[in-house]
C-alpha positions in Angstrom: 76.7 160.0 62.0 75.8 160.4 65.7 77.0 156.9 66.4 80.2 157.6 64.5 80.9 160.7 66.6 80.1 158.8 69.7 82.7 156.2 68.7 85.3 158.9 68.3 84.5 160.4 71.7 84.8 157.0 73.3 88.1 156.5 71.4 89.8 159.6 72.7 88.1 159.8 76.1 88.4 156.2 77.4 91.8 156.6 79.0 95.4 156.4 78.2 95.4 152.6 77.7 92.8 152.9 75.0 94.7 155.6 73.2 97.8 153.4 73.4 95.9 150.5 71.8 94.6 152.9 69.1 98.2 154.0 68.4 99.3 150.3 68.2 96.5 149.6 65.7 97.5 152.6 63.5 101.3 152.0 63.7 100.9 148.2 63.1 98.6 148.8 60.2 101.0 151.3 58.7 103.8 148.7 58.7 101.5 146.3 56.9 100.4 148.8 54.4 104.0 149.9 53.7 104.9 146.3 52.9 101.8 145.8 50.9 102.6 148.9 48.8 106.1 147.7 48.2 104.9 144.3 47.0 102.3 145.8 44.7 104.9 148.3 43.3 107.6 145.7 42.4 105.9 144.6 39.2 105.6 148.3 38.2 109.3 148.8 38.8 110.2 145.8 36.6 107.7 146.9 33.9 109.2 150.4 33.8 112.7 148.9 33.4 111.6 146.8 30.5 109.4 149.6 29.0 112.4 152.0 28.7 114.6 149.2 27.4 112.0 148.4 24.7 111.4 152.1 23.8 115.1 152.7 22.9 115.6 149.5 20.9 116.4 150.5 17.2 114.1 149.3 14.6 116.1 148.4 11.5 115.9 146.9 8.1 118.4 145.4 5.7 117.4 147.6 2.9 116.7 151.3 2.9 117.6 154.6 1.3 121.1 154.8 0.0 121.7 157.9 2.1 119.7 156.7 5.2 120.9 156.6 8.7 122.9 153.4 9.7 123.1 151.9 13.1 125.2 149.1 14.6 124.7 147.8 18.2 127.5 146.3 20.2 126.9 144.4 23.5 130.0 144.2 25.6 130.7 143.8 29.3 132.5 145.7 32.0 133.0 143.5 35.0 129.6 142.0 35.9 127.6 144.6 34.1 126.3 144.9 30.5 127.9 147.6 28.4 125.9 148.6 25.3 127.1 150.8 22.5 125.0 152.0 19.6 127.0 153.4 16.7 125.0 155.7 14.5 126.0 157.2 11.2 123.5 160.0 10.3 122.2 160.1 6.8 120.2 162.6 4.8 117.3 160.3 3.9 115.1 158.2 6.1 114.2 158.8 9.7 115.9 161.4 11.8 114.0 160.7 15.1 116.2 160.7 18.2 116.2 157.9 20.7 114.6 158.4 24.1 116.9 160.4 26.4 118.4 162.4 23.5 117.2 165.5 21.7 118.8 164.5 18.4 120.8 161.8 16.8 124.5 162.1 17.7 126.6 163.8 14.9 129.9 162.2 13.8 132.5 162.3 16.5 130.0 163.0 19.3 129.4 160.5 22.2 126.5 160.5 24.6 126.9 158.4 27.6 124.8 157.3 30.6 125.6 159.0 34.0 127.2 155.8 35.3 129.4 155.5 32.2 130.3 159.2 32.6 131.6 158.5 36.1 133.4 155.3 34.9 135.4 157.2 32.3 136.9 159.2 35.2 137.6 156.0 37.3 138.9 153.9 34.4 140.2 156.1 31.5 141.0 152.9 29.5 137.3 152.5 28.8 137.7 155.6 26.5 139.2 153.2 23.9 135.7 151.8 23.3 134.2 155.2 22.8 135.8 156.9 19.8 134.9 160.6 19.8 134.3 163.4 22.3 131.8 163.3 25.1 129.0 165.6 24.1 126.4 165.0 26.8 124.6 162.6 29.1 121.6 160.4 28.2 118.4 161.3 30.0 116.5 158.9 32.3 113.9 158.2 29.6 116.7 156.4 27.6 118.0 154.2 30.4 116.6 151.1 31.9 118.0 151.9 35.3 120.4 154.6 36.8 123.5 152.3 36.9 123.3 151.2 33.3 126.4 151.4 31.0 125.0 152.8 27.7 126.4 155.0 25.0 125.4 156.5 21.6 128.3 157.0 19.3 128.2 159.2 16.3 130.4 157.8 13.5 130.9 157.9 9.7 129.1 155.6 7.3 132.3 154.0 6.0 133.1 152.5 9.4 129.8 150.6 9.8 128.7 150.3 6.2 129.5 146.5 6.0 127.6 145.5 9.2 125.3 148.4 9.8 121.6 148.4 9.1 119.2 151.1 8.0 117.5 152.8 10.9 113.7 153.1 10.7 113.0 154.4 14.2 113.1 153.4 17.9 110.8 151.3 19.9 109.9 147.6 20.3 106.8 146.2 21.8 108.9 144.0 24.1 112.2 144.3 25.9 115.0 142.3 24.2 116.5 141.5 27.6 113.9 141.7 30.3 114.8 142.3 33.9 113.4 138.9 34.7 112.3 136.2 32.3 108.5 135.6 32.3 108.9 132.0 33.5 111.1 133.0 36.4 108.9 136.0 37.1 106.0 133.6 37.8 108.1 131.9 40.5 109.1 135.3 42.0 105.5 136.4 42.2 104.6 133.1 43.9 107.4 133.6 46.4 106.4 137.2 47.2 102.8 136.1 47.6 103.7 133.4 50.1 106.5 135.3 51.9 104.7 138.6 52.2 101.0 138.7 51.3 99.9 135.6 53.4 101.5 136.8 56.7 100.4 140.4 55.8 96.7 139.5 55.7 97.0 137.8 59.1 99.0 140.8 60.5 96.3 143.3 59.4 93.7 141.1 60.9 95.6 141.0 64.2 95.9 144.8 64.2 92.2 145.2 63.6 91.4 143.0 66.6 93.6 144.6 69.2 91.9 145.3 72.6 89.0 143.2 71.5 87.8 142.3 75.0 87.7 145.9 76.3 86.0 147.2 73.2 83.4 144.4 73.3 82.5 145.2 76.9 82.0 148.9 76.0 79.9 148.0 73.0 77.8 145.6 75.1 77.2 148.4 77.7 76.0 150.7 74.9 73.7 148.0 73.6 72.2 147.5 77.0 71.7 151.3 77.3 69.4 151.1 74.3 71.6 151.6 71.3 70.5 149.6 68.3 72.5 146.8 66.8 73.4 148.8 63.7 74.3 151.8 65.9 76.6 149.6 68.0 78.3 148.4 64.8 78.8 152.0 63.7 80.4 152.9 67.0 82.7 149.9 66.7 83.5 150.9 63.1 84.5 154.4 64.2 87.5 153.2 66.1 88.6 150.3 63.8 88.1 152.1 60.5 89.7 155.3 61.7 92.7 153.4 63.0 93.0 151.4 59.8 92.6 154.5 57.6 95.2 156.4 59.7 97.5 153.4 59.4 97.0 153.2 55.6 97.8 156.9 55.3 100.9 156.5 57.5 101.9 153.4 55.6 101.7 155.1 52.2 103.8 158.0 53.6 106.3 155.4 55.0 106.5 153.8 51.6 107.1 157.1 49.9 110.1 157.8 52.1 111.3 154.3 51.7 111.1 154.5 47.9 113.0 157.8 47.9 115.8 156.3 50.0 116.0 152.8 48.4 115.8 154.2 44.8 118.8 156.4 45.4 120.8 154.0 47.5 119.8 151.0 45.4 119.7 147.3 46.3 122.2 144.7 45.1 121.5 144.1 41.4 118.4 146.3 41.4 118.2 150.0 40.8 115.3 152.2 39.7 114.3 155.8 39.4 112.0 157.2 42.1 109.3 157.7 39.6 109.3 154.0 38.8 108.3 153.2 42.3 105.7 156.0 42.6 102.3 154.9 44.0 99.8 154.2 41.3 96.1 154.9 41.6 95.4 151.1 41.9 97.9 150.7 44.8 96.5 153.8 46.6 93.0 152.5 46.2 93.9 149.0 47.5 95.6 150.5 50.5 93.1 153.2 51.4 90.0 151.2 50.6 91.0 147.6 51.0 92.7 147.8 54.3 89.9 149.8 56.1 87.3 147.5 54.5 89.2 144.4 55.8 89.3 146.0 59.3 85.6 146.8 59.2 84.8 143.2 58.2 86.9 141.8 61.0 85.5 144.3 63.5 82.0 143.5 62.5 82.5 139.8 63.1 84.2 140.3 66.4 81.4 142.6 67.6 78.7 140.2 66.8 78.5 138.8 70.3 78.3 142.3 71.8 75.4 143.2 69.6 73.4 139.9 69.7 74.0 138.9 73.4 75.4 141.8 75.3 74.6 140.3 78.7 76.9 137.4 78.2 79.7 139.8 77.3 79.2 142.1 80.3 78.9 139.2 82.7 81.9 137.4 81.1 80.1 134.1 80.7 82.0 131.1 79.4 82.5 131.6 75.7 81.6 129.1 73.1 84.4 126.7 72.1 86.0 127.6 68.7 84.2 126.2 65.7 85.5 122.9 64.3 84.8 124.1 60.7 88.1 126.1 60.9 89.9 122.8 60.3 88.4 122.4 56.8 90.9 124.7 55.0 93.8 122.9 56.7 92.4 119.5 55.7 91.8 120.7 52.1 95.2 122.3 51.8 97.1 119.3 53.2 95.0 117.0 51.0 96.3 118.9 47.9 99.9 119.1 48.9 100.0 115.5 50.1 98.5 114.4 46.8 101.4 116.1 44.9 103.9 114.5 47.4 102.4 111.1 46.6 103.1 111.6 42.9 106.7 112.2 43.7 107.0 109.1 46.0 105.5 106.9 43.3 108.0 108.1 40.7 105.6 110.0 38.5 105.9 113.6 39.7 103.1 115.9 38.6 104.1 119.0 36.5 103.1 122.6 37.1 101.1 122.8 33.9 97.5 123.8 33.5 95.3 123.1 36.5 98.2 121.8 38.6 99.7 125.3 38.7 96.5 126.6 40.3 96.2 123.6 42.6 99.8 124.1 44.0 99.1 127.7 44.9 95.7 126.9 46.3 97.2 124.1 48.4 99.9 126.4 49.8 97.4 129.2 50.6 94.7 126.9 52.1 97.3 125.2 54.3 98.6 128.6 55.6 95.1 129.9 56.2 94.1 126.6 57.7 96.9 126.7 60.2 95.7 130.1 61.4 92.1 129.1 61.7 93.0 125.9 63.5 95.2 127.5 66.2 92.2 128.6 68.4 90.8 125.1 68.4 94.2 123.6 69.1 94.8 126.0 71.9 91.3 125.3 73.4 91.7 121.6 73.3 95.3 121.6 74.6 94.3 124.0 77.4 91.3 121.9 78.5 93.3 118.7 78.7 96.3 120.1 80.5 94.1 122.0 83.0 92.1 118.8 83.8 95.2 116.7 84.3 97.8 118.9 85.9 98.5 119.4 89.6 100.5 122.6 89.0 99.0 125.9 90.0 101.0 127.7 87.3 99.8 125.4 84.5 96.3 125.4 85.8 96.0 129.2 85.8 97.7 129.5 82.4 95.5 126.8 80.7 92.2 128.0 82.2 92.9 131.5 80.8 93.7 130.0 77.4 90.5 127.9 77.6 88.5 131.0 78.4 90.1 133.2 75.7 91.6 131.0 72.9 91.4 133.8 70.4 93.7 136.1 72.5 96.5 133.5 72.4 96.0 133.1 68.7 96.6 136.8 68.0 99.9 136.5 69.9 101.3 133.4 68.3 99.9 133.5 64.8 102.6 135.7 63.4 105.4 133.5 64.7 103.7 130.3 63.5 103.3 131.7 60.1 106.9 132.9 60.1 108.0 129.2 60.5 105.6 128.1 57.8 106.7 130.7 55.4 110.4 130.1 56.2 109.9 126.5 55.0 108.3 127.7 51.8 111.1 130.2 51.3 113.6 127.3 51.3 111.7 125.5 48.6 111.4 128.7 46.5 115.1 129.4 46.8 116.0 125.8 45.8 113.7 126.0 42.8 114.9 129.3 41.6 118.5 128.3 42.1 117.9 125.3 39.8 116.3 127.6 37.2 118.6 130.5 37.2 122.0 129.2 38.3 124.5 127.5 36.0 124.1 123.7 35.7 127.7 122.9 36.8 129.7 123.8 39.9 132.5 125.4 37.8 132.3 128.6 35.7 134.8 129.1 32.9 135.9 132.4 31.5 137.6 133.0 28.1 139.7 136.0 27.2 141.5 136.6 23.8 145.2 136.2 24.5 146.2 138.7 21.8 147.2 142.0 23.3 147.8 140.6 26.8 151.2 141.0 28.3 152.8 138.3 30.5 152.2 140.6 33.5 148.5 141.1 32.7 148.1 137.3 32.3 149.6 136.8 35.8 147.5 139.5 37.3 144.3 138.1 35.8 145.1 134.6 37.0 145.6 136.0 40.5 142.2 137.6 40.7 140.3 136.5 43.8 137.9 133.7 42.9 140.1 132.2 40.1 141.2 128.8 41.2 142.7 127.6 37.9 144.0 129.0 34.6 145.4 127.7 31.4 146.0 128.8 27.8 144.1 127.1 25.0 145.7 127.4 21.6 144.3 126.3 18.2 146.5 124.6 15.6 147.2 126.3 12.3 145.6 124.9 9.2 146.9 125.7 5.7 143.7 126.4 3.7 145.6 126.1 0.5 146.6 122.5 1.2 144.7 119.4 0.1 141.5 118.4 1.8 143.1 115.6 3.8 145.3 117.9 5.8 142.4 119.9 7.0 141.5 117.2 9.5 144.8 117.8 11.3 143.4 120.6 13.5 143.0 120.5 17.2 143.0 122.6 20.4 145.7 122.2 23.0 145.8 123.3 26.6 149.1 124.8 27.8 149.1 123.9 31.5 150.8 121.8 34.2 149.2 118.7 35.6 148.2 120.5 38.7 146.5 123.3 36.7 144.6 120.8 34.6 143.4 118.8 37.6 142.0 121.9 39.1 139.9 122.5 36.0 138.4 119.0 35.9 136.5 116.7 38.2 139.0 113.9 37.9 142.2 113.2 35.9 144.3 110.1 35.7 147.6 109.4 34.1 149.0 112.9 33.8 152.8 113.3 33.7 154.4 116.7 33.9 156.8 117.7 31.1 155.2 115.4 28.5 152.7 116.2 25.6 149.7 114.0 26.3 146.4 113.2 24.7 143.2 114.2 26.5 140.4 111.7 26.6 137.0 112.2 28.2 134.9 109.0 28.0 131.7 111.1 28.0 132.8 113.3 25.1 133.5 112.5 21.4 136.0 115.4 21.0 139.1 114.0 19.2 137.8 110.5 19.1 138.4 110.3 15.3 142.1 111.3 15.6 144.8 108.6 15.5 148.1 108.6 17.3 150.8 110.1 15.1 148.6 112.9 13.6 150.7 116.0 13.3 149.6 119.5 14.4 151.3 122.8 13.9 150.9 125.8 16.3 152.0 129.3 15.4 153.6 131.8 17.8 154.8 135.4 17.7 157.8 136.5 19.6 158.1 139.8 21.4 160.3 141.1 18.6 157.6 140.3 16.0 159.1 137.2 14.6 157.0 134.1 13.7 157.8 130.8 15.4 156.0 127.4 15.1 155.6 124.3 17.3 155.0 121.0 15.7 153.3 118.4 17.9 152.4 114.8 17.1 149.4 113.2 18.8 150.9 110.8 21.3 149.6 107.5 22.4 150.0 108.5 26.1 146.6 109.5 27.4 145.1 111.4 30.3 141.6 110.0 31.1 139.6 112.8 32.7 136.0 113.7 33.6 135.2 117.3 32.7 132.7 119.7 34.1 129.5 120.5 32.1 130.0 123.6 30.0 133.7 123.9 30.6 135.8 125.4 27.8 138.6 122.9 28.5 136.4 120.1 27.2 137.2 121.0 23.6 141.0 120.4 24.0 142.6 117.3 22.5 146.2 117.8 23.8 147.9 118.9 27.0 151.1 120.7 26.3 153.5 121.5 29.1 154.5 125.2 29.5 158.2 124.3 29.0 157.4 123.1 25.4 156.3 126.6 24.4 159.0 128.7 22.7 160.6 131.1 25.1 159.4 134.7 24.8 156.6 133.8 22.4 152.8 133.7 22.6 150.4 131.7 20.5 148.8 133.6 17.6 145.4 131.9 17.9 144.8 131.3 21.6 142.6 132.2 24.6 143.3 132.5 28.3 141.0 130.2 30.2 140.0 130.9 33.8 138.0 128.7 36.1 136.2 129.4 39.4 133.0 128.7 41.3 129.7 129.0 39.5 128.1 130.7 42.5 126.6 134.0 41.0 128.3 136.1 43.7 131.7 134.5 43.0 131.2 135.0 39.3 130.4 138.7 39.7 133.5 139.1 41.9 135.7 137.5 39.3 134.3 139.7 36.5 134.8 142.8 38.6 138.4 141.7 39.4 139.1 141.2 35.7 137.7 144.7 34.9 140.2 146.2 37.3 143.2 144.6 35.5 141.7 144.7 31.9 139.0 147.4 31.7 138.2 146.8 28.0 138.8 143.0 27.8 136.3 140.9 25.9 135.3 138.3 28.5 133.2 135.4 27.4 131.3 133.5 30.1 131.2 129.9 29.0 127.6 128.6 29.3 126.3 131.9 30.8 125.7 135.5 29.6 125.8 138.8 31.5 122.1 139.3 31.1 121.5 135.9 32.8 123.8 136.9 35.6 122.0 140.2 36.0 118.7 138.4 36.2 120.0 136.1 38.9 121.1 139.2 40.9 117.6 140.7 40.5 115.9 137.5 41.6 118.1 137.1 44.6 117.5 140.7 45.6 113.7 140.3 45.3 113.7 137.1 47.3 115.9 138.6 50.0 113.5 141.6 50.1 110.5 139.3 50.5 112.1 137.3 53.3 113.0 140.5 55.1 109.5 141.8 54.8 108.1 138.5 56.0 110.4 138.6 59.0 109.4 142.2 59.8 105.7 141.4 59.5 106.0 138.3 61.7 108.1 140.2 64.4 105.7 143.2 64.2 102.7 141.0 64.6 104.2 139.4 67.8 105.3 142.7 69.3 102.0 144.5 68.7 100.0 141.6 70.0 102.1 141.0 73.1 102.1 144.7 74.0 98.3 144.9 73.6 97.9 141.7 75.6 100.0 143.0 78.4 97.9 146.3 78.5 94.6 144.5 78.2 95.3 141.9 81.0 96.6 144.3 83.6 93.3 144.1 85.4 93.3 140.3 85.5 97.0 140.2 86.6 96.3 142.8 89.3 93.3 140.8 90.6 95.3 137.6 90.9 98.2 139.4 92.5 95.9 141.0 95.1 94.7 137.6 96.3 98.3 136.4 96.9 99.9 135.2 93.7 103.6 136.0 93.5 105.2 137.9 90.6 107.3 134.9 89.8 104.2 132.7 89.5 102.5 135.3 87.3 105.5 135.4 85.0 105.5 131.6 84.6 101.8 131.7 84.0 102.1 134.3 81.2 105.0 132.4 79.7 103.1 129.1 79.7 100.0 130.7 78.2 102.0 131.5 75.1 104.7 128.9 74.9 102.5 125.7 75.0 100.0 126.6 72.3 102.9 128.2 70.3 104.9 125.0 70.4 101.9 123.0 69.2 101.3 125.4 66.4 104.9 125.4 65.4 104.9 121.6 65.1 101.9 121.8 62.8 103.5 124.6 60.8 106.8 122.7 60.6 105.2 119.6 59.2 102.7 121.4 56.9 105.5 123.7 55.7 107.8 120.8 54.7 104.9 119.1 52.9 104.0 122.3 51.0 107.6 122.9 50.1 108.0 119.3 48.8 104.8 119.7 46.7 106.2 122.9 45.2 109.6 121.3 44.4 108.0 118.2 42.9 105.7 120.1 40.5 108.7 122.4 39.7 110.4 119.6 37.9 113.8 120.1 39.5 116.3 117.5 40.6 115.7 118.2 44.3 112.3 117.2 45.5 112.8 116.5 49.3 114.7 119.3 51.1 116.1 117.2 54.0 119.1 119.5 54.2 116.9 122.4 55.3 115.3 120.6 58.2 118.1 121.4 60.8 118.0 125.1 60.0 114.2 125.1 60.2 114.3 123.3 63.6 116.8 125.9 64.9 114.5 128.7 63.6 111.6 127.1 65.5 113.6 126.9 68.7 114.6 130.6 68.3 110.9 131.5 67.8 109.9 129.7 71.0 112.7 131.5 72.9 111.6 134.8 71.5 108.0 134.2 72.5 109.0 133.1 76.0 111.0 136.3 76.5 108.4 138.6 75.1 105.4 137.1 77.0 106.6 138.1 80.5 103.8 140.1 82.2 104.1 143.7 83.3 103.9 142.9 87.0 105.8 145.3 89.3 106.0 145.9 93.0 103.4 148.7 93.0 99.8 147.4 92.7 97.1 149.7 91.4 93.7 148.4 92.7 92.0 151.0 90.4 92.8 148.7 87.4 90.2 146.1 88.5 87.5 148.8 88.9 88.0 150.3 85.5 86.0 149.2 82.5 
């Protein structure tokens, strides 16, 4: 305990510079702990979302008491959001338990809505048509997956849902019917967060624990020479490091608490949660308060080994031992794994991420990242020695001799930036892989809306929604079910569109002539292949006055050969009917309005929200995609963006903390060289070269290793893209930007006033 108190006295009584370094350690550690707590809490937020969704799910049976409670669930959409309605007809027998968020089952005519739906009813009164009854209350948080959910419990009579309703047995499933993220996709997201955040975070915390290492080691060596035992010296060292790490952990947890309060209320795109969902668990608090100080103590113990074992060499600043070559082993092992997977892709037999391969991919990526960090001191030492022996420049000689004497100091400055480039390359691969998993397979997204009930003006307004690039009406022919069996084959779907509209809905179309009824033929589809020219079709229409009209069309011999998009609703049409052939003032009785736009998830959400403005209660069908899938894509994009932002913050923080500490720690050396005649311009060039040269070498290694790791991840993912050549220019520009940032931030603090006392202070 005496050694611990001595360490604290040295900490607060060793001058302003030492207190600044202590503050840097604490603040830097708090940023890392805040990011760590955020990453550890993301799974809890998703689990809370799925847990509430599962707890409110009605458990039903086809048979039950004759007077039991009946339920009927309807899943609709409003814009790009799910809209769930649960119709409940209370009975006398059976269960009467209320769902989570309500005190009792809604009586007939009562409607309980979520807070977001409560606000929506004021913004779009037309939505009231989907909620028969009076609004009786708001659903509590326990009954909602997230604060922005559109959910309603509707009390109704038994006669209304007797045909389709099921007997209610209770509420609560063991799993969520529509999880926030599918388990297979969640695995990729966890891998992404681990590589984007946790790998740089571990290095960042290590950097914070080793700030002002040279000054602290000289003090420890002095104490050891005064007679303090080796264990006592380690305790003195632990006092500063562990206290700084513990203070940083406490500050980081406080920063996370504030961040959770702000982010949960403001929300992220596609991801909202209650503040309680993101509350700190006991496990997270233990990891931050115990794990981070323990990591700092371990790193500090290793860094203080020379001061305790050979204090004279530290006090006399003897030439340090060169970095160990064993640090290259993790890099060699990691590159061996990722290159092996890349070789399977080159040979045309790509390995899959099944079984042991899944662990090997993660191990290869992590070993490569750790190996780059451990290899940087050796690379810096070798580069500095060779350049110093061959150069005739005073600037380069001074810079490289300092790097040769302290390769670890340079490593602390450039490590965060090197890892930033390595992680950026991995991020590109993760984004590509998740885009292939979650995004629609084709470049075009089709939307289908029932044409009945839509006025001509509404059709025009919907077709003009931003993001809609083509529209058409698809109508189905009328079949007389009372006729003989042979006539039932004379049924088909027809597109009512011009040639220009049809061409915008397909990849390629040849032979289209405006004003003529033409046959649609897709060589890659069998739709309509059994129909012969001359087959008659009848389409029924209803005029504005309520009269019935019909249009008889014969399958022509004139053909339009086209290539359609995958999953497009237009691919089921057999005929193209010009708009002029449709009876004036009439609309098809059995028809749908088709819209086409980009399949980009952001564009899809924009189109759906635009449709909701024109038609608040329209039944929109996403061809080949569902709203739940679109919401999952939004959550995945948000989590990846959050991970990349945290990785950027950690990398930038590691550089700023290290370069600030380096400037403070080297004031004595800079002052000494300045006193013997070195100009400030020369010292700035020296400081810049000390960082830029080893950083450039490390960035080249990170760039090559990152692309190999990315390719191995893409190959084992089984996607169509295995070699991300398109991402190389962006990565090179990022690397150039990192070098420019390092060159700017590495300028020394050399002013006109020289303080000789700096070279006399210990």
